[in-house]
C-alpha positions, 0 to 999 in steps of 0.5 A, a space after each residue: 500500500 505504498 503511496 507514489 506521487 505521479 503526475 500530481 496525483 497519489 497512486 498506490 504502488 500496485 496501480 503502477 507496477 506488477 509486484 512479484 515476491 521472491 524470497 528476500 526480494 520483491 520484483 516490480 515490473 513497471 513496463 506499463 508505466 515506465 515514466 513512473 519509475 523515478 517517482 517509484 524509486 523516490 517513494 521506495 527510498 524515502 519511506 520508513 522501511 529504509 529500502 534500497 531499490 535497484 533498477 534494471 530497465 523497467 524492472 525494479 528489484 527491492 532486496 528485503 533486509 532481514 529483520 533483526 531483534 534489535 530492529 523489532 525492539 526499535 519498532 516497538 519503542 516507536 509504537 510506544 512513542 506513538 501511543 504517548 503522542 496519542 494520549 497527549 492528544 486525547 488529553 489536550 482535546 479533553 482539556 479543551 472541551 472541558 474548558 469550553 463547557 466551563 465557559 458557558 454561562 447559562 449551564 447549571 453546575 450539575 449539568 456541567 459536572 455531568 458533561 465533564 464526567 462524560 468527557 472523562 469517560 470518553 477520553 478514558 475509552 480512547 486511551 484504553 483503546 490506544 493502550 490495547 492497540 499498543 499491546 497488540 502491536 508490541 506482541 506482534 513485533 516482538 513475537 510474543 503472541 500467545 
């Protein structure tokens, strides 16, 4: 699902090239859109997977590096940082909404309290969902699935 910007539009790699997988290698046949080769190479080298594509005419060879335990641990730490950012964003939204509710002048205090409680419940639900996703992803990355 790699996105490739070609002629000012975003395409998936599958739309521009025929993809064949071999052990430790992906072969892209770009004979139908040879003018897209530079854009495909740029997308492959600039993504987060740190791939090193090699071109031979209208064929692109992408060697797949062996995933080491250290690399998996690094990805797990990155997932944790995304989780922390998510929690921070949820907290900021929660605080902004509670502040907006408190600034309303014509609301009764008990209604404001109930709205704050509801906002707290929603923020906890989203935080718990993010934590569950983090645990699942870390188990997947570290190979500790039970």
